[in-house]
Structure formats: C-alpha cells, structure tokens
Backbone as a ProteinNet text record, in pm:
[ID]
protein_1_A
[PRIMARY]
XXXXXXXXXXXXXXXXXXXXXXXXXXXXXXXXXXXXXXXXXXXXXXXXXXXXXXXXXXXXXXXXXXXXXXXXXXXXXXXXXXXXXXXXXXXXXXXXXXXXXXXXXXXXXXXXXXXXXXXXXXXXXXXXXXXXXXXXXXXXXXXXXXXXXXXXXXXXXXXXXXXXXXXXXXXXXXXXXXXXXXXXXXXXXXXXXXXXXXXXXXXXXXXXXXXXXXXXXXXXXXXXXXXXXXXXXXXXXXXXXXXXXXXXXXXXXXXXXXXXXXXXXXXXXXXXXXXXXXXXX
[TERTIARY]
1140.2	1116.4	1040	959	881.7	922.8	1058.3	1179.4	1249.1	1250.6	1304.6	1214.3	1044	952.3	948.6	923.6	936.6	809	663.4	563.4	554.2	510.2	493.2	351.9	400.4	286.7	197.8	106.1	-11.9	86.2	190.3	271.9	359.4	381.1	480.4	408.3	260.5	202.4	174.4	147	152.9	267.6	417.6	530.9	494.4	474.1	472.2	371.3	263.8	145.9	182.6	232.1	308.3	368.8	461.1	580.8	539.5	419.2	294.6	277.9	190	144.2	224.7	360.2	483.4	500.9	519.8	554.5	445.5	300.3	178.2	196.2	245.8	229.4	102.9	-8.1	-113	-125.6	-6.4	-41.8	22.3	92.9	197.6	87.9	-3.1	-63.4	-206.8	-201.6	-370.4	-295.9	-217.6	-147.4	-142.7	-102.9	-43.9	-190.3	-293.8	-428.1	-488.4	-474	-533.3	-459	-300.1	-237.3	-300.5	-355.4	-359.5	-503.9	-601.1	-718.8	-677.1	-620.3	-589.3	-542.6	-445.4	-379.5	-432.8	-572.2	-658.2	-594.4	-541.8	-503.7	-590.6	-551.9	-639.8	-709.5	-788	-834.2	-926.4	-885.1	-1004.9	-917.8	-837	-732.1	-728.1	-726.3	-739.3	-645.1	-481.3	-355.8	-358.4	-388.4	-395.8	-506.1	-619.9	-741.9	-724.4	-625.8	-602.7	-476.5	-359.8	-255.3	-333.2	-463.4	-507	-582.4	-662.3	-744.4	-634.1	-510.2	-448.1	-355.5	-350.1	-242.5	-340.1	-489.6	-557.5	-575.5	-566.2	-595.4	-473.4	-384.8	-233.9	-251.2	-324.4	-280	-372.6	-489.4	-614.4	-690.4	-691.1	-830.9	-909.5	-985.5	-1087.4	-1202.7	-1235.3	-1357.8	-1324	-1200.5	-1157.3	-1113.7	-1106.6	-1039.1	-1185.3	-1282.7	-1420.7	-1450.2	-1497.7	-1530.9	-1447.3	-1339.4	-1262.2	-1339.5	-1343.7	-1386.6	-1512.6	-1619.3	-1726.7	-1762.8	-1648	-1674.6	-1597.5	-1530.9	-1450.3	-1566.9	-1544.2	-1633	-1596.9	-1445.8	-1392.4	-1365.5	-1402.6	-1359.8	-1273.7	-1122.7	-1074.1	-1044.3	-1023.2	-992.5	-901.4	-783.2	-672.6	-732.8	-841.1	-996.2	-1051.3	-1087.2	-1167.1	-1090.3	-955.7	-835.9	-813.8	-739.7	-735	-818.3	-919.2	-1056.3	-1067.4	-1055.1	-1102.1	-998.1	-880.5	-753	-743.8	-747.4	-824.9	-895	-1024	-1100.8	-1079.4	-1050.3	-968.6	-826.8	-769.2	-634.5	-685	-802.5	-868.9	-1001.5	-973.7	-1060.8	-1201.6	-1242.9	-1379	-1441.1	-1388.9	-1366.7	-1513.2	-1590.8	-1762.5	-1786	-1746.4	-1760	-1652.1	-1539	-1438.3	-1498.7	-1561.5	-1639.7	-1747.8	-1845.7	-1962.3	-1898.6	-1786	-1720.4	-1649.1	-1616.1	-1594.2	-1684.1	-1825.7	-1930.4	-1959	-1976.1	-1978.8	-1904.6	-1782.5	-1714.5	-1734.3	-1776.7	-1813.3	-1940.5	-2030.7	-2185.2	-2226.3	-2138.2	-2194.7	-2083.7	-1960.7	-1852.5	-1856.7	-1770.4	-1734.6	-1623.6	-1495.7	-1417.7	-1421.8	-1359.3	-1362.6	-1243	-1266.2	-1174.2	-1018.4	-896	-751.6	-712.6	-591.5	-495.9	-502.1	-487.3	-448.3	-630.8	-738	-876.7	-869.4	-847	-827	-790.8	-631.3	-546	-626.6	-692.7	-796.2	-894.4	-932.1	-1075.4	-1043.3	-910.4	-855.3	-819.4	-756.6	-671.6	-830.8	-940.9	-1044.4	-1095.8	-1124.2	-1170.7	-1069.6	-930.6	-823.9	-848.6	-820	-862.4	-988.9	-1115.1	-1210.5	-1227	-1135.7	-1144.2	-1255.3	-1278.8	-1378.7	-1323.8	-1302.2	-1234.3	-1306.7	-1419.9	-1502	-1503.8	-1516.1	-1508.7	-1401.9	-1259.2	-1128.8	-1138.8	-1190.8	-1158.1	-1288	-1358.9	-1427.8	-1430.2	-1317.1	-1297.1	-1166.8	-1056.2	-972.4	-1010.7	-1107.6	-1169.9	-1248.3	-1287	-1352.3	-1221.6	-1104.2	-1058.1	-984.5	-959.9	-898.5	-966.5	-1075.2	-1169.6	-1255.7	-1325.1	-1400.7	-1296	-1200.6	-1117	-959.6	-960.6	-835.9	-705	-703.3	-643.3	-519.7	-383.1	-290.7	-265.5	-279.3	-214.7	-116	-33.6	54.2	89.3	239.9	277	161.9	142.3	66.9	-73.8	-130.9	-251.3	-299.2	-137.9	-130.1	-118.6	-22.3	-51.2	-120.5	-220.9	-355	-486.6	-442.9	-505.9	-431.6	-323.4	-252.5	-323.9	-262	-298.7	-389.7	-510.8	-687	-646.3	-610.5	-638	-528.8	-438.6	-353.8	-396.7	-495.8	-557.6	-699.1	-745.4	-851.7	-835.1	-693.5	-645.4	-605.5	-642.2	-606.5	-475.7	-380.4	-235.6	-230.5	-272.2	-240.6	-257.9	-395.4	-423.5	-355.6	-300.3	-202.8	-106.4	-31.6	102.8	119.1	-47.1	-21.4	-39.4	-131.3	-125.1	22.3	107.4	249.6	313	301.3	408.4	335.8	231.3	166.5	63.5	55.1	-65	8	71.6	183.7	280	292.9	327.6	532.8	518.7	659.2	690.8	836.5	874.2	793.5	783	704	864.3	803	909.6	874	978.5	982.7	870.6	740.5	684	571.2	493.9	411	466.3	616.9	634.8	585.2	650.4	636.9	527.5	415	273.8	209.5	253.1	190.4	291.5	409.2	473	394	386	281.1	193.5	94.7	10.1	20.3	119	169	185.5	284.1	285.2	136.7	52.9	-63.6	-168.2	-162.3	-210.8	-164.5	-68.5	33.6	101	86.2	131.6	272.1	306.8	486.3	568.3	524.3	540.7	557.4	455.8	465.9	533.5	529.8	626.4	739.5	798.5	964	1000.5	916.8	967.2	976.9	863.8	878.3	980.6	974.3	1127	1254.5	1254.9	1386.1	1415.2	1291.5	1257.9	1263.6	1241.3	1211.8	1377.5	1435.4	1600.8	1667.5	1613.4	1751.3	1723.9	1602.9	1574.6	1629.4	1604.5	1659.3	1703	1861.2	1908.9	1900.1	1860.5	1869.3	1723.5	1607.6	1480.7	1492.3	1440.4	1459.6	1330.2	1204.5	1100.7	1156.8	1179.5	1233.2	1306.5	1405.1	1466.4	1360.3	1270.7	1203.1	1136.9	1049.5	958.5	1002.9	1123.6	1181.4	1240.3	1294.9	1317	1228.8	1080.2	973.7	920.3	920.8	868	976.5	1090	1252.8	1158	1137.1	1108.3	1005.3	892.4	797.8	805	883.7	934.4	1002.2	1109.4	1185.8	1294.7	1337.6	1484.6	1561.2	1547.6	1622.8	1765.3	1804.4	1989.2	1962.7	1869.9	1872.7	1791	1689.8	1596.2	1696.7	1826.9	1906.4	1977.7	2014.6	2122.6	2036.4	1897.6	1837.3	1807.9	1816.1	1821.4	1934.7	2036.2	2190.8	2178	2162.4	2173.4	2098.5	1991	1864.3	1957.8	2064.5	2073.2	2194.5	2261.2	2321.6	2317.9	2142.7	2118.6	2068.3	2016.9	1943	1851.4	1848.5	1726.8	1596.8	1450.8	1364.9	1339.5	1211.6	1256.1	1074.4	1037.8	961.8	911.9	797.9	803.5	719.5	671.5	500.4	577.5	432	465	352	441.6	317.2	395.8	278.2	316.9	401.7	389.9	510.3	663.2	629.8	807.8	769.1	872.1	866.3	954.2	904.6	1014.5	1040.7	1139.7	1190.3	1211.3	1170.4	1216	1256	1379.6	1448.2	1393.6	1446.4	1391.7	1522.2	1489.8	1618.5	1659.5	1673	1687	1644.2	1612.5	1577.9	1624.9	1784.3	1825.5	1860.1	1853	1874.2	1788.2	1676.8	1551.1	1581.6	1611.6	1622.7	1502.9	1366.9	1273	1212.7	1288	1208.3	1157.6	1210.2	1159.1	989.9	1007.5	886.9	762.8	803.6	684.7	681.5	730.8	702.9	644	666.8	589.5	428.9	437.3	302.7	225.7	282.8	260	198.9	237.4	151.3	114.3	88.2	-0.7	-149.3
-373.6	-502.2	-455.7	-313.6	-302.5	-233.4	-180.8	-98.9	-295.4	-395.9	-470.8	-584.6	-545.4	-650.6	-746.4	-756.6	-852.2	-843.2	-966.8	-939.7	-961.7	-866.8	-912.4	-998.5	-1049.9	-1194.8	-1078.5	-1174.9	-1116.9	-1093.4	-1193	-1148.5	-1062.7	-1038	-890.5	-818.8	-790.8	-679.5	-644.8	-776.7	-795.9	-730	-745.1	-735	-531.4	-518.6	-355.7	-265.4	-364.5	-314	-308.6	-425.5	-420.4	-288.1	-262.5	-177.3	-45.4	-9.1	96.9	137.1	36.3	2.7	75.7	41.2	53.2	173.6	256.4	366.3	476.4	429.4	511.4	578.6	527.4	622.5	557.5	655	588.3	631.9	707.6	759.6	610.6	532	445.2	348.3	368.5	201.6	215.2	300.8	303	303.4	347.4	317	172.1	141.4	-30.7	-106.8	-50.7	-113.1	-98.7	17.1	13	-57.8	-56	-127.5	-266.3	-328.7	-446.5	-486.9	-385.8	-387.2	-359	-294.2	-272.9	-407.3	-435.2	-583.4	-710.5	-723.8	-791.9	-940.3	-877.5	-993.8	-1028.9	-1148.8	-1208	-1100	-1067.4	-980.2	-1055.5	-1168.6	-1254.4	-1357.5	-1341.7	-1466.3	-1353.1	-1463.8	-1406.1	-1298.9	-1365.6	-1289.8	-1176.4	-1154.5	-1023.6	-963.3	-983.7	-904.8	-796.9	-917.7	-892.9	-725	-768.9	-641.9	-553.8	-562.1	-428.4	-356	-447	-418.2	-345.6	-385	-349.1	-212.3	-221.6	-118.2	26.5	8.7	125	159	44.7	96.5	191.7	132.8	151	315.9	331.5	441.4	567.2	504.4	621	608.4	550	543.9	406.7	420.1	325.3	312.8	431.1	342.7	298	318.9	206.8	69.8	72.4	-52.5	-143.1	-92.5	-124.6	-155.6	-59.3	-104.8	-284.8	-263.4	-361.2	-501.2	-493.6	-583.3	-654.7	-578.5	-558	-653.8	-612.4	-654.1	-781.9	-795.9	-930.1	-1085.7	-1184.8	-1274.3	-1346	-1401.6	-1495.8	-1438.5	-1441.3	-1336.3	-1435	-1466.3	-1514.2	-1470.5	-1556.7	-1502.2	-1336.7	-1352	-1289.9	-1118.5	-1139	-1028.3	-955.8	-1061.4	-1043.8	-928.3	-1037.6	-963.5	-821.3	-767	-663.5	-580.2	-606	-467.2	-423.7	-561.9	-508.4	-447.1	-412.5	-384.6	-292.8	-289.3	-126	-25.1	-117.1	14.8	36.4	-38	-21	95.6	131.7	189.9	327.2	294	474.9	504.2	503.2	596.7	548.8	425.2	365.5	242.5	247.6	128.3	78.6	116.6	61.3	-5.3	11.2	-85.8	-159.5	-170.8	-324.6	-366.9	-333.7	-482	-488.5	-453.2	-522.8	-618.5	-543.4	-675.6	-780.1	-751.7	-888	-1003.5	-906.6	-978.5	-1067.3	-989.5	-1064.5	-1167.1	-1153.1	-1264.2	-1391.4	-1357.7	-1490.4	-1541.8	-1435.5	-1531.9	-1558.5	-1492.9	-1469.2	-1567.5	-1567.5	-1562.3	-1767.5	-1833.6	-1954.5	-1972.2	-1878.6	-1867.8	-1828.2	-1914.6	-1866.3	-1760.9	-1732.1	-1585.5	-1638.5	-1573.6	-1667.2	-1516.3	-1504.8	-1479.7	-1332.6	-1311.3	-1179.1	-1083.7	-1153.5	-1123.8	-1047.3	-1144.8	-1073.3	-956.8	-969.4	-849.8	-692.8	-744.7	-625.1	-564.5	-666.5	-623.6	-567.2	-634.3	-557.9	-396.8	-408.1	-252.2	-156.3	-208.3	-144.2	-107.5	-209.4	-164.4	-89.4	-114.4	-13.4	149.6	212.3	272.1	388.1	294.5	362.8	370.4	280.1	293.1	220.4	120.5	5.6	-105.4	-76.9	-150.2	-333.7	-339.9	-420.5	-515	-415.6	-562.7	-592.4	-571.7	-568.3	-710.9	-715.1	-800	-944.1	-854.7	-977.9	-1031.5	-966.5	-1058.9	-1126.1	-1043.5	-1182.3	-1275	-1288.6	-1414.1	-1539.5	-1444.1	-1502.7	-1608.2	-1499.9	-1560.6	-1735	-1715.9	-1803.7	-1920.2	-1854.2	-2006.5	-2042.8	-1971.4	-2012.4	-2086.5	-2003.4	-2047.3	-2104.1	-2120.9	-2172.3	-2136.9	-1988.4	-1909.2	-1827.6	-1913.1	-1842.4	-1710.3	-1636.3	-1479.4	-1472.5	-1376	-1339.5	-1179.8	-1197	-1043.9	-908	-930.9	-837	-831.5	-936.3	-925.6	-864.7	-894.4	-871	-700.6	-662.3	-530.4	-428.9	-449.8	-408.9	-459.7	-503.4	-544.2	-442.2	-426.5	-374.4	-179.7	-157	-61.3	18.9	-65.3	-23.2	2.1	-67.3	-70.3	44	78.1	234.7	332.3	310.3	452	495.6	356.4	383.6	432.3	429	479.8	347.3	200.9	92.3	50.3	136.4	127.1	34	-8	-118	-230.2	-268.5	-375.3	-412	-305.7	-325.5	-380	-316.3	-386.7	-507.9	-582.5	-730.8	-821.6	-725.5	-860	-811.9	-736.1	-798.8	-860.5	-875	-921.6	-1062.3	-1087.8	-1207.4	-1296.6	-1212.1	-1249.6	-1332.9	-1254	-1299.3	-1372.5	-1526.1	-1614.6	-1595.6	-1497.4	-1432.7	-1275	-1275.3	-1132.2	-992.7	-915.8	-768.1	-742.5	-688.1	-605.4	-467	-386.4	-269.4	-175.4	-246.2	-171.9	-169.1	-291.9	-294.9	-212	-230.7	-154.6	3.1	42	213.4	261.3	154.3	137.3	213.7	82.3	140.9	259.4	307.6	402.5	512.2	514.4	660.8	659.2	560	545	620.7	557.1	631	743.3	773.4	954.3	1023	983.6	1029.4	1055	948	958.9	983.3	1021.7	1039.6	954	826	741.1	729.5	816.7	784	686.9	588.8	481.9	397.5	348.6	231.4	255.1	433.5	461.7	458.8	468.5	474.7	356.5	266.8	101.8	65.8	92.1	41.6	107.4	244.4	262.7	213.7	205.7	147.8	7.7	-61.4	-209.2	-195.4	-40.8	-28.3	1.7	94.7	137	-33.4	-100.9	-181.1	-282.2	-296.1	-409.4	-357.8	-262.8	-179.2	-51.6	-21.4	92.2	210.8	149.4	270.5	309.7	259.7	311.3	447.4	547.5	735.5	680.6	632	692.9	662.7	557.9	529.2	670.6	701.7	842.9	973.2	946	1082	1085.6	977.6	1006.2	933.4	881.8	905.4	1079.7	1097.5	1187.5	1307.5	1321.4	1374.2	1344.4	1234.4	1182.5	1209.7	1247.2	1309.6	1430.1	1529.2	1687.5	1672.3	1592.7	1607	1598.4	1471.2	1495.7	1597.2	1647.9	1794.8	1725.2	1594.8	1590	1580.5	1738.4	1794.8	1738.8	1724.1	1688.7	1526.4	1444.3	1342.1	1288.7	1426	1448.3	1455.5	1559.7	1615.2	1529.7	1408.7	1310.4	1240.9	1192.6	1125.2	1184.2	1311.9	1379.1	1392.1	1384.7	1398.5	1265.5	1181.4	1012.5	1030.3	1027.7	1039.4	1088.4	1211.8	1263.9	1145.5	1057.9	1007.5	886.8	873.3	752.9	821.6	683.8	723.6	807.4	898.3	961.6	889.9	927	872.2	954.2	863.6	983.5	909.7	988.2	922.6	994.2	968.8	983.9	997.4	1080.1	1095.4	1142.3	1065.6	1121	1224.1	1316.3	1424.3	1411.7	1408.1	1406.2	1346.8	1172	1178.1	1127.2	1226	1219.5	1206.4	1125.3	1099.1	1168.3	1235.9	1332.1	1257	1281	1227.7	1326.8	1323.3	1397	1306.7	1398.9	1327.3	1408	1332.6	1390.2	1485.9	1628.7	1723.5	1739.2	1745	1724.6	1864.8	1947.4	2039.6	2116	2127.1	2190.3	2068	1950.4	1831.9	1823.3	1908.9	1934.9	2097.5	2039.9	2187.4	2244.1	2247.9	2298	2322.6	2333.6	2332.5	2495.2	2579.3	2704.5	2709.9	2645.3	2654.6	2581.9	2483.5	2374.4	2467.6	2492.5	2578.1	2714	2761.4	2868.7	2841.4	2718.5	2669.7	2625.8	2591.6	2506	2619.5	2708.6	2848.3	2929.6	2891	3011.7	2959.7
-2944.9	-3013.2	-3171.8	-3152.1	-3278.7	-3376.8	-3361.1	-3420.7	-3537.5	-3452.1	-3509.9	-3575.4	-3608.2	-3606.1	-3540.7	-3436.2	-3305.8	-3257.1	-3292.9	-3233.7	-3113.8	-3044.4	-2883.8	-2837.3	-2725.9	-2716.8	-2587.7	-2560.8	-2415.4	-2332.7	-2312.6	-2145	-2165.7	-2295.4	-2324	-2251.2	-2279.4	-2265.2	-2111	-2077.9	-1935.9	-1857.3	-1886.5	-1832.9	-1843.2	-1930	-1947.2	-1859.4	-1864.6	-1773.6	-1612.6	-1572.7	-1498.4	-1426.3	-1496.2	-1525.6	-1502.7	-1570.2	-1563.9	-1461.1	-1396.2	-1320.2	-1133.4	-1170.3	-1051.9	-1069.2	-1166.7	-1220.1	-1163.4	-1165.2	-1185.9	-1303.3	-1488.2	-1555	-1629.5	-1625	-1680.5	-1809	-1896.2	-2040.3	-2098.8	-2056.2	-2115.9	-2114.8	-1965.9	-1955.2	-2061.5	-2055	-2126.4	-2281.3	-2324.7	-2477.3	-2474.9	-2372.6	-2398	-2406.7	-2365	-2347.1	-2489.3	-2539.3	-2665	-2782.5	-2756.2	-2865.1	-2869.6	-2766.7	-2716.7	-2825.2	-2810	-2865.8	-3004.6	-3052.2	-3173.2	-3251.2	-3164.1	-3218	-3210.4	-3182.5	-3140.6	-3023.4	-2937	-2854.1	-2743.1	-2677.1	-2634.5	-2457.7	-2466.8	-2362.2	-2242.5	-2283.1	-2245	-2117.3	-2124.2	-2061.1	-1858.1	-1800.5	-1674.3	-1636.7	-1640.7	-1614.8	-1643.7	-1786.1	-1898.3	-1821.9	-1795.9	-1699.5	-1582.7	-1479.8	-1374.5	-1393.7	-1455.9	-1474	-1570.8	-1658.9	-1703.6	-1538.5	-1491.9	-1362.3	-1269.8	-1276.7	-1131.2	-1223.5	-1323	-1387.7	-1359.5	-1410.2	-1379.3	-1267.3	-1133.4	-1011.9	-903.1	-954.9	-913.7	-945.6	-1102.4	-1150.5	-1107.2	-1011.9	-974.2	-1065.7	-1179.8	-1252.9	-1237.6	-1114.1	-1108	-1141.7	-1232.4	-1327.1	-1430.6	-1469.2	-1578.1	-1527.7	-1395.6	-1341	-1365.2	-1309.4	-1232.9	-1380.6	-1503.5	-1631.2	-1684.8	-1677.8	-1752.2	-1644.7	-1531.8	-1458.7	-1469.1	-1534.5	-1524.7	-1642.1	-1729.7	-1859.8	-1898.6	-1817.6	-1820.1	-1822.5	-1924	-1915.8	-1848.8	-1830.2	-1726.1	-1554.4	-1460.2	-1355.6	-1276.3	-1248	-1205.9	-1035.6	-931	-830	-796.4	-888.6	-921.3	-954.4	-1071.2	-1094	-990.7	-863.4	-747	-684.6	-683.2	-557.3	-591	-691.6	-763.5	-764.2	-790.9	-754.9	-665.5	-552.2	-394.9	-325.6	-348.8	-306.2	-415.1	-572.3	-609	-526.7	-440.9	-418.4	-282.9	-243.3	-64.5	-83.1	-154.9	-184.1	-252.9	-306.3	-358.3	-313.1	-199.9	-78	-108.1	-170.5	-179.1	-116.2	47.5	85	132.4	103.3	122.9	0.4	-98.5	-274.1	-195.3	-192.3	-160.1	-64.5	5.4	147.3	68.3	-28.1	-135.6	-217.6	-291.4	-397.7	-323.2	-202.3	-148.9	-76.9	-81	-26.3	-148.5	-283	-427.3	-440.2	-376	-420.4	-336.4	-222.1	-129.9	-169	-217.5	-193.3	-348.4	-479.3	-610.6	-659.9	-664.1	-698.4	-711.7	-845.3	-795.6	-728.9	-711.3	-601	-456.5	-371.7	-169.7	-225.2	-117.6	-84.2	-66	-73.1	-16.8	50.4	50.2	161.5	118.9	-22.2	-82.5	-77.6	-110.3	-107.3	44.4	134.7	276.6	369.6	270.2	255	218.6	90.8	12.8	148.7	185.4	257.6	411.2	449.5	644.1	577.6	451.4	423.1	373.2	309.6	341.8	476.1	581.3	685.5	733.2	753.3	780.4	742	587.9	536.6	628.6	649.2	711.3	855	891.8	1062.7	1123.8	1054.8	1118.3	1190.9	1272.9	1384.3	1394.6	1464.2	1442.3	1364	1253.2	1137.7	1080.6	1126	1063.9	1165.6	1323.6	1387.9	1323.9	1300.8	1185.2	1108.1	1029	909.2	926.3	1024.9	1077	1120.5	1201.4	1264.7	1141.8	1084.1	958.8	880	858.6	766.6	819.8	924.8	1028.8	1052.2	1070	1141.7	1037.8	953.6	847.4	690.5	677.6	553.2	616.2	755.6	785.1	738.8	666.6	647.3	714.1	737.8	839.5	800.9	907.9	869.4	851.7	754.7	734	816.1	789.7	829.2	776.4	656.1	619.3	684.2	695.8	797.6	865.5	1022.1	1101.6	1103.2	998.8	956.3	979	851.8	846.1	1026.8	1047.8	1219.2	1344.5	1295.9	1397.2	1370.3	1247.5	1185.7	1191	1202.2	1194.8	1370.1	1479	1601.9	1677.1	1591.3	1648.7	1570.2	1458.6	1414.6	1549.8	1576	1658.8	1827.1	1828.2	1960.7	2049.4	2015.6	2084.3	2110.1	2145.9	2103.2	2190.7	2320.6	2401.8	2327.2	2285	2204.6	2084.1	2039	1900	1923.3	2033.8	2158.3	2157.5	2163	2260.7	2152.1	2055.5	1866.6	1842.1	1851.6	1791.7	1896.4	2046.4	2108.4	2178.3	2144.9	2185.2	2054.7	2004.7	1919.6	1783.4	1728.9	1606.7	1637.4	1511.7	1532	1486.5	1443	1377	1413.2	1422	1474.8	1375.3	1423	1389.9	1292.6	1162.4	1091.5	1107.1	1012.2	1050.6	1009.7	911.5	864.1	982.6	1015.7	1135.5	1286.4	1312.7	1434.6	1365.5	1296.1	1225.5	1259.3	1187	1217.1	1371.7	1445.7	1607.9	1646.6	1620.2	1643.3	1602.8	1481.2	1442.4	1541.4	1556.7	1606	1753.9	1835.5	1969.5	1924	1839.5	1850.3	1847.3	1757.5	1714.5	1825.1	1914.5	2038.1	2157.3	2160.8	2334.4	2375.3	2346.4	2427.3	2416	2497.6	2507.9	2578.3	2639.5	2688	2607.4	2506.7	2428.7	2335.9	2305.9	2178.6	2178.3	2309.8	2316.8	2330	2365	2357.7	2231.8	2164.2	2008.2	1899.1	1930.2	1840.9	1891.5	1985	2027.7	1947.5	1948.1	1881.3	1711	1662.5	1559.3	1486.4	1564.2	1528.7	1550.7	1661.5	1689.6	1534.3	1527.9	1378.6	1263.3	1220.7	1144.7	1114.9	1127.4	1170	1071.4	968.8	828.5	809.4	908.8	884	976.1	878.1	932.7	1020.5	992.3	1078.6	1258.5	1274.7	1440.5	1467.5	1378.6	1481.6	1449.6	1378.9	1364.3	1501.9	1532	1625.5	1760.1	1775.3	1894.4	1938.6	1824.9	1866.1	1925.6	1869.1	1872.3	2023.2	2040.7	2203.6	2286.4	2268.6	2356.4	2373.7	2291.1	2289.6	2371.3	2336.8	2413.9	2578.8	2596.8	2736.1	2815.1	2720.7	2747.4	2772.6	2737.2	2719.3	2555.5	2541.4	2415.7	2386.6	2442.1	2392.1	2289.8	2395.5	2313.4	2185.1	2203.5	2091.6	1965.1	1995.1	1854.7	1839	1928.4	1925.3	1798.5	1805.1	1724.7	1607.5	1586.9	1411.8	1329.7	1432.1	1402.7	1325.3	1414	1342	1250.5	1221.3	1139.3	1001.2	1008	851.6	832	881.1	826.7	754.8	762.6	679.2	536.8	410.4	349.2	313.7	265.4	236.7	169.4	178.9	121.9	-46.7	-139.4	-208.2	-274.2	-379.3	-386.8	-580.9	-641.9	-791.2	-839.6	-938.9	-970.5	-1157.7	-1251.1	-1381	-1410.8	-1513.3	-1561.3	-1734.5	-1805.9	-1918.5	-1973.3	-1912.3	-1966.9	-1924.5	-1806.2	-1753.4	-1622.5	-1586.3	-1429.6	-1371.2	-1227.9	-1189	-1024	-996.1	-854.6	-764.7	-624.1	-501.8	-404.6	-327	-252.4	-141.3	-18.5	107.6	146.4	121.6	155.9	74.9	-104.5	-154.9	-267.3	-185.6	-302.7	-403.4	-369.9	-449.6	-612.1	-571.4	-667.8	-806.8	-811.9	-906.1	-963.9	-1084.2	-1198.2	-1181.6	-1168.4	-1177.8	-1018.6	-907.6	-762.4	-746.9	-818.1	-806.5	-847.3	-968.2	-1041.1	-958.4	-925.5	-811.2	-735.2	-687	-521.6	-578.6	-642.2	-661.5	-732.1	-818.2	-852.4	-730	-641.8	-497.3	-386.7	-405.4	-280.4	-401	-504.8	-570.6	-522.4
[MASK]
+++++++++++++++++++++++++++++++++++++++++++++++++++++++++++++++++++++++++++++++++++++++++++++++++++++++++++++++++++++++++++++++++++++++++++++++++++++++++++++++++++++++++++++++++++++++++++++++++++++++++++++++++++++++++++++++++++++++++++++++++++++++++++++++++++++++++++++++++++++++++

C-alpha cells in the first residue's frame, strides 16, 4: 500500500495491530502505533484503542497497555475487557481483579461474558478458588450470563490446580450443559497427573483420546499413568501412538525475525547449536 501511495485507514492499522498481537511482534506493533500518531489518525476510536491495548498486552508490554487505557478519553467495554485479560495473563492478577471492580462500580458499562473470562482467568492464575466460585455465581445470578466453554474451562482449571479434582470432574460431567472439548479435558488430565489421581486421570485420558485422536496430551499423560502403575507395555504403546501424530510448534520474535520451534525437531533449526549453547551458558 505504501509503495503504491494508497493511504491506509484506521481499520487497516487495526488489522496490522491484530497481526502483530498474534505473532507477539512488539517491534512492528510499536512502529504501527507510532505511524498512526504521526499520521494524526483517530486514536480515540474505541476499536482502535482496544486493538492497541490488546497488542501491547499480548506482546508482554503491559505498562504501555495501561498507559494507552488510562489516556483513552472514551473507554468502551472492549477496552476494559482487553486490559483486564491482559493483566490476568501477564502475572498481575490482583490488578485485573481491581480493574474488574472499577468496571462494575465506576464505569457506565456492565460486565459481559468476556469480562468474566478475564476475571476468572485472574482467579485461575492466582489460585483463588473461592473467588472463582463467587465470580461464576455472580455472572450467572446477577448478570444472567450463560457460561460458555471458556468460563467452565477457567473454573475447572482453578479447581484442578488446587487439587479439587473430584469437584472439577463433577463440573464437567454434571454441571456443563455442553460436551467438554479437548482443552477442558486436557486441563483436568494435567491436574490429575499433578495430584496423583490415577483413577480419574485414566478415565479422562481415554475420553480425550476418543474426542481428538490427534491431541498428544492424552497420549503423553496416559503413558505416564500407565508407567506409574507399572504397566510399561501399555505406556510404550501410548508413546508409539503419539509419534504418529502431528508435532506441536511454537514461535518467538527476536529482532524482527520470527523463529519457529517444532517438538522433536532440533535438526530443523539451522541455529540450534548456538541456541543450546546460549541457553546452557
């Protein structure tokens, strides 16, 4: 667009901000924000402000996200939701809860389903089981919001992390009006392994593999459970089955370059020796 002298609009930049947020590409995200200021674009638009906050939070620059939020003359509900979730996922759970209270008491908006995902995520990351239960009840009773899979996922995760595996399983089996997905089952399975609940763990692992045979988490933890029970042949069979599946991958941006890492794929990265040398230094 620049080379062909086509002027971008605010919504063009929102698309670029969203792309930067998904990649964690903070260098490009900051450049886009600066470009918008230099071009005197409308930075008071709620959609634009939300995209900027979201980009900074997802790139780990929470202070910049807070700065943009506080300076925004008009704070839409999406702005509140973005900063609450951003704080919750960046290790600042107490502040996330405080911002939720501000949203309830000081803003002109009522919390919606996304707001409660943010506050339940904060409870989950900080292990606040009672608060998670209270917010879940508040959402359904006061605001008449029907919980989604993500809300149940947060509740199950916080219960599982606290060792309340039986209660978490009960939420999935009897409390949810929908069938569990692989994310929520994987969360409970991890909790079973952490707290040594082999009986529920094996039950959940089988459901997870039945639901999504390509999900490696079920194979790994089923293998661990079998090994812990002394059933080594079954454990080896699960490991072999897992190797036939698509490997997972992750990425990180360094100096404007996105590096991808594939599970079990050390030889695929040309800088792997340097990476391991630096990580062990």
